[in-house]
N, C-alpha and C positions, 0 to 999 in steps of 0.2 A: 854410707859410703858405697859407691859403686866400684865394682872390680874392673880395672882396665886390663883388657887382654893384651898380651905383648904382640907387637906388630913385627912383621918380618923386617929385619934390617936391610937397609938399602945396600945392595951389593951389585956388582957389575952383572951378575947372573940374573938378578931381578930386573934390572933395567933392560937387559937383553930380552927377557920373556915378555915385557910390556911392549917392546918394539915389534916382536914377532906376532903380537895379537893374542898371546896366551897370558891371561890374567891369573893372579893367585886364586886359590880355592875359594876365599871369601868373595872375590870379585866376579867369579864365573857364575852369575845368576841368569836364568832363562829370560829371554826378551818378552815372551808371551806365556802366561800360565795356562796350561791345557785345561779345558772344561771337564767337568765330571762326565762319566759315561751316560748317566740318565739324562743330562741336559743335552748331550749330543743326539740322543735318540729322539728327544722331543723336537729338536730342530728339523729332523728328517720328515716328520708327519706332514707338515704343510706342503712340502714338495711332492710327497706321494699323493696327497689329496688333490693337488693341482693336476698331477699326471693322470689320475683316474678321471677327473672331470673332463680333461681334454679327450681322453679315449672314449668316454661315454658320449660326448658331443659328436665325435667323428662317427661312432657306431650309429647313433640316432639319425644323424644327417644321411648316412649311407642307407639306412633302412627306409627313411622317408623318400629319398630319391629313387630307390628301387621300387617302392610301391607306386609312386606317382609317375615315374617315367614311362612305365608300361612297356610291352614288348615292341620291337621294331615292326612297323606295319608299312605296307605300300601306300603310295600317294592317294590311291582311290578309296582308302579307309581313313575316315576322320574321327576324331575322338575329343572328348571333353570330360571334365570332372563334374561329379554330381553326387547326390545322396539317394539311396533307395527309399522310396516312399510307397505307402499303401493308402488307398482311400479310407478316410475315417468316416464311420457311421455312428451317429448319436442315437441311442435307444432312449426315447422320451416317452412321457405319459401322454395319453390322449385327453384325459380328464384330470381335474383337480382331485387329489385324494391322498390317502396315507399309505405308505409302503408297508405291506404286511410281511413279505418274505423276500429275501435276496438269496438266490441259489448259486451264484457264481461270484468270483472275485478277480482282481486284477491278475493278468497272466494266464487265466484259464483259457483253454481252447474250446470254442463252442462251435456247433454245427447249425446250419440253417434250419430255423424252426424250433430250436431248442428254447425251453422256457428259462429265462434268466432272472425274473423277478415277478412278484405277484402283488397287486394293489388290493386294498381293503374294499370289497364290493358288497358289504352287507346291506346297504341301502338299495343298491341296484337289484340284488336278489330278492329283497322284499317286494319291490315294484313288479318284478318278473312274476313272482307268485300271485300277486294280485291280478295281473292280466291273465294268468293261467286260469284263475277262477272265473274271470269274465268270459273267457273262451268257452269254458264248460257251460256257463249260463246261456251264452249265445247259441251254442249248439242245441241245448234243450228247447230254447224258444224256436229255433229253426225246425226242429223235429215236430213241435206242436203245430207250427204253421203249416207244415207239409201235411200233417194228418188232417187238419181242418180243411185244407184244399182238397184232399182226396174225398173227404166226406161230402163236401159241397159239390164236387163233380158228380157224385151219385145222385144228389138231389136235383141237379140240373138235367141229368139224363132222364130221370123219372118225369120231371115236369115237361120235357120235350115230348116224351112218349104220350103223356096225357093230352097235350095240345094237338098232337097229330091224330090221336084217336078221336077226340071230340070234333076236330075239323072234318074228319071223315063221316061221322055220325050226324052232324047238324044238318047237312043237306038232305039226308034220308029221313029226318024227323025223329031220330032216336036219341038226340041230345039237343039241349037248348043252347041258344046263343049266349045266354048269360053264363052258363057253365063254361063255355069256351072262352069267354072273356076273362073269367076268374083264373082259369088255368094259364092263360097267357100272362096275366099279371104275376102269378106265382112263378112262372118261368123267368120273367124279367127280374124279379126280386132275387131268385136263386142265382141267376147269372151275375148280377151285381155283387152278390155276396162271394161268389167264386172269384171275381176280379179283385175284391178286397182281400181275400185269402191269398191270392197270388202276390199282391203287393206286400202283404205281411211276410211272405216267404222271402221276398227281395230285401225287405228291411232287416230281417233276421240274418240273412246271409251277409249283408253289409256290416252289421254289428259284429258278426263272427270274424269277418275279414279284418275289421279295424282292430279288434282285440288280438287277433293273431299277429298282425303287423307290429303292434305295440310290444307284444311279448318277444317277437323276433328282434326288435330294436334293442330291448333291454338285454337280450341274450348276446347280441353283438357287442354291446357296451361292456358287458361282463367279460367276454372274451378279449376285448381290446384292453382291458385292465390286467390281462396276463401278458407281460412283456416277453417277447420272443426275439431271438437273434434273426435279423433278416438275411444275413449271409454267414458263411463260415469264416472263422478267423479268431485271432486272440483278442481277449478283453484288454484294452489299453489302460483305461481309467475307470474307477468306480467313484461317482460323484456324490451319491446319496446313500443313506443307510436305512435300516429297518426303523419304522416309527416316524420317520420324517414326512411332513405334509408338503406336498409339491403342488404347484399350480398346473394348469393345463399346459402341456409342453415342457414340463420339468424334466431335465436330463438326469438319468440314472447311471448310464454306462456310455462310454465311448469305446468302440471296437474298431479293429482293422479289417478291411475287406481283403481276405486272402486271395480273392480271384482277380483283383486289380492291383498289381504291383508294378511300379514304373520308376524311371529315373529321368529327371529333367536336366539337360545340359545346355550350354550356350556356346554357339559357334559363330565365327565371323561370316560376313556376307559371302565371301568366296567359297566357303565350304558349305554353308547352309543352302545356298542356291543350287547345289548339285544333289541335294537329298530329295527323295520322293517318298510319298506315303507308302507304307507297307515295306520299306526297305529293310533288309536284314540288318540286325545289330547284335552286339554282344555286350553284356555287362560283367565287369570284373570288379568284385568288391575287394577292398583292402584286407578284410578279414579272411577271404578265401581267394587268394591270387591265382591259385592253380585250378579253379573251377569257373570258367567263363559260362555265363548264362545266356542262352539264346533269347532274342527279343525282336520286336518289330517297331518301326516308327509309326506312331499313331497320331502325332500332332506336330505341326510346323507353324510357328507363330507368324502371323501376317504383318506384325509390326515389330520393329527393332527395339531392343532394350538398351539402357544405359546412355543413349545419345538422343538428341532432339529428333522429332519425327521428320523434319525437313532439313536436309543437309545439301550443300552445293558442291563442295570440292571433292575430288576423288579420294584424297587422304581421309576425309571425314567419313566418306561412304565405306571405306575399308575398316573403320572402327565399329561399324554397326554389328551388334550381336543379336542373334535370333534364338529364341528358346525352342529347343527340339525335345520331344518326349518319346522315349522308347519304353515299350511295355512288354512284360514277360507274358508269353502265351499262357492263358488260363489252364489249358490242358496240361501243361508241364508243371503247374502248381498243385494239381490234384494230389492229395495225400501228403503234401509237404507244407501244410499250413503252419506246422510247428516251427519251421525255420524262417517264416516271414518276420522280418525286422524292419522297422521304420527308422531312418536316419543313418544307416550304415553308409560310409563314404566309399566311393569307388570311381571307376572310369567306364564310360559307355562308348563303344566303338561302333560306327555306322559305315556300312559299305555303300558307296555311291555308285559302284559299277557291279551289277550282279554277276558278271562273267569273271570277276577276280576271285580267286580262292582265298579263303581265310588262312592266315598264317597258322602253323601248328599250335602256337601258344593260345590261340583264340578258338580252338575247336574243342567241343565238349558239351556236357549236359550239366544240369543243376547238381551240385554236390549234395550228398546226403548228410 
């Protein structure tokens, strides 16, 4: 049996309270039950996250605009976006062979002429020693031929003296004609032997030269199997490792030439037509916006990019884009090879009028 709670009797005061909008205690229930405190906090997080996302987007867009917009420049200075590049140099093998030693790795800074890898040259060294032995033998043969020639020269001189003496005595009757004839025959034989000895000297000399040249060739081949850096700069990639057998022309390293650093930009016809070779330029990298780098224009494309070669209307001609290359002065890069990076984005500014001064934002040297 359920217990029935007594209800408030209907009285004029009760009716009056209902008419005034004041219900009894049992009827005054809240329209919406408030959520717990933890649930209210959880509902605030999505709003905060959205607000942070918007602020980050605004900050990122502002930073991007500030980096890309660049400083205000006069009309005689044109600019375009590009990436800093350095010439890549492949360090390859001249002959097929096995890598014996690798002395540098990716990221290492090397100087011109520095040994970076050594190939296995035991076969070449054996052939080099063989020709060194042939050189010694050829020298001995040459020395013997020279000695025989000198000896035969003495025989010829003596035979000539005998012939001269007999030729003087025969008319006086102190020597016979037969003796004179025999002596002339001996002189002719000695002279022929002397010529043969001279030819032997020439043959020995040629054999010595041939052996020497072969030895020099093997020595050059051995030296060429010692791979050196042709220029100074950082090692960008290491393609092969110790023990690998490479064919002739096999790549071991790819390095960056720290003496040839440039940026390619693309400018429309109206701007590219006012640029001349050797014009002053400035490179401003996004990573170092406060350090403009002095440069020079070294290349202007003779053909347009992005559009057909032949256009007829003026609007189409205005859309032509020409590639311009600005290069950093190699003298300014000396001692700064460690800061050379390939692929860094930035803006290159080119001065079309040499009489116009650079704005204060574009004056400076290479940052350290």
